[in-house]
C-alpha positions as CSV (number, residue, x, y, z in Angstrom):
1,X,-25.3,8.8,78.4
2,X,-25.8,5.3,79.7
3,X,-28.5,4.6,77.1
4,X,-26.2,5.8,74.3
5,X,-23.4,3.5,75.6
6,X,-25.7,0.5,75.8
7,X,-27.1,1.3,72.3
8,X,-23.6,1.5,70.8
9,X,-22.6,-1.8,72.5
10,X,-25.8,-3.4,71.1
11,X,-25.0,-2.2,67.6
12,X,-21.4,-3.5,67.9
13,X,-22.6,-6.9,69.2
14,X,-25.1,-7.2,66.3
15,X,-22.3,-6.3,63.8
16,X,-20.0,-8.8,65.3
17,X,-22.6,-11.6,65.2
18,X,-23.6,-10.6,61.7
19,X,-19.9,-10.7,60.5
20,X,-19.5,-14.2,62.1
21,X,-22.6,-15.5,60.4
22,X,-21.6,-14.0,57.0
23,X,-18.1,-15.6,57.2
24,X,-19.5,-19.0,58.2
25,X,-22.1,-18.9,55.4
26,X,-19.8,-17.5,52.7
27,X,-17.0,-20.0,53.1
28,X,-16.8,-23.1,50.8
29,X,-18.4,-26.1,52.4
30,X,-16.8,-28.5,50.0
31,X,-13.3,-29.4,51.1
32,X,-11.1,-31.0,48.5
33,X,-9.0,-33.9,49.7
34,X,-6.1,-33.1,47.3
35,X,-5.9,-29.5,48.5
36,X,-5.5,-30.6,52.1
37,X,-2.8,-33.1,51.4
38,X,0.9,-32.1,51.5
39,X,2.6,-31.6,48.1
40,X,5.5,-34.0,47.5
41,X,6.0,-33.7,43.7
42,X,3.1,-36.0,42.8
43,X,4.3,-38.9,45.0
44,X,2.3,-40.4,47.7
45,X,3.8,-39.5,51.1
46,X,5.6,-42.3,52.8
47,X,4.7,-41.3,56.3
48,X,2.2,-39.0,58.0
49,X,3.0,-35.3,57.4
50,X,2.1,-34.6,61.0
51,X,4.9,-35.0,63.5
52,X,3.7,-35.9,67.0
53,X,4.5,-33.3,69.6
54,X,5.9,-34.5,72.9
55,X,3.7,-33.3,75.7
56,X,6.8,-33.3,78.0
57,X,8.5,-30.5,75.9
58,X,5.2,-28.6,75.7
59,X,4.8,-28.7,79.5
60,X,8.4,-27.7,80.0
61,X,7.9,-24.7,77.7
62,X,4.8,-23.6,79.7
63,X,6.6,-24.0,83.0
64,X,9.5,-21.9,81.6
65,X,7.1,-19.1,80.5
66,X,5.3,-19.1,83.9
67,X,8.5,-19.0,85.9
68,X,10.0,-16.4,83.6
69,X,7.0,-14.2,84.1
70,X,7.3,-14.6,87.8
71,X,11.0,-13.5,87.7
72,X,10.1,-10.5,85.5
73,X,7.5,-9.5,88.2
74,X,10.0,-9.9,91.0
75,X,12.9,-8.0,89.4
76,X,11.3,-4.5,89.6
77,X,10.3,-5.1,93.2
78,X,14.0,-5.2,94.1
79,X,14.5,-1.7,92.8
80,X,11.2,-0.4,94.4
81,X,12.1,-1.9,97.8
82,X,15.3,0.2,97.7
83,X,13.4,3.4,97.0
84,X,10.3,2.9,99.0
85,X,10.5,1.7,102.6
86,X,7.0,0.1,102.7
87,X,6.2,-3.2,104.1
88,X,3.6,-3.8,101.4
89,X,6.3,-4.2,98.7
90,X,8.0,-6.7,100.9
91,X,4.7,-8.6,101.4
92,X,4.1,-8.6,97.6
93,X,7.6,-9.8,96.8
94,X,7.3,-12.5,99.5
95,X,4.0,-13.7,98.1
96,X,5.4,-13.9,94.5
97,X,8.4,-15.8,95.8
98,X,6.2,-18.2,97.7
99,X,4.1,-18.8,94.6
100,X,7.3,-19.4,92.6
101,X,8.7,-21.9,95.1
102,X,5.4,-23.7,95.5
103,X,5.1,-24.1,91.7
104,X,8.7,-25.5,91.6
105,X,7.9,-28.0,94.4
106,X,4.7,-29.0,92.7
107,X,6.4,-29.7,89.4
108,X,9.1,-31.6,91.3
109,X,6.4,-33.8,93.1
110,X,4.7,-34.5,89.8
111,X,8.1,-35.4,88.3
112,X,7.6,-33.1,85.4
113,X,11.3,-32.1,85.6
114,X,12.5,-35.6,85.0
115,X,13.9,-36.1,81.5
116,X,14.3,-39.8,81.7
117,X,10.7,-40.7,81.3
């Protein structure tokens, strides 16, 4: 059974590598400059089509996602702690809360929450 599993994994790996090679060799190597430029009714663009992204807003979005996931993990623990009287759920919720507070203080120390920069 182990040999069959290893053999099928080897076949899938070879198929994946072959597909990647086929795609990389089959694509066009010649890139047309006009096809990559933005279309503005035949006029030359006045400014760069790429708008620079502020890293501050990107980091704030990542922080929001991390803290939001932590809160989503903590919310069911409140219900579980009411149903199950185990100290392990209290320990897990306490660890999640410590991680959340530590992350908040870390961001505060790096002044990532300051909007006036």
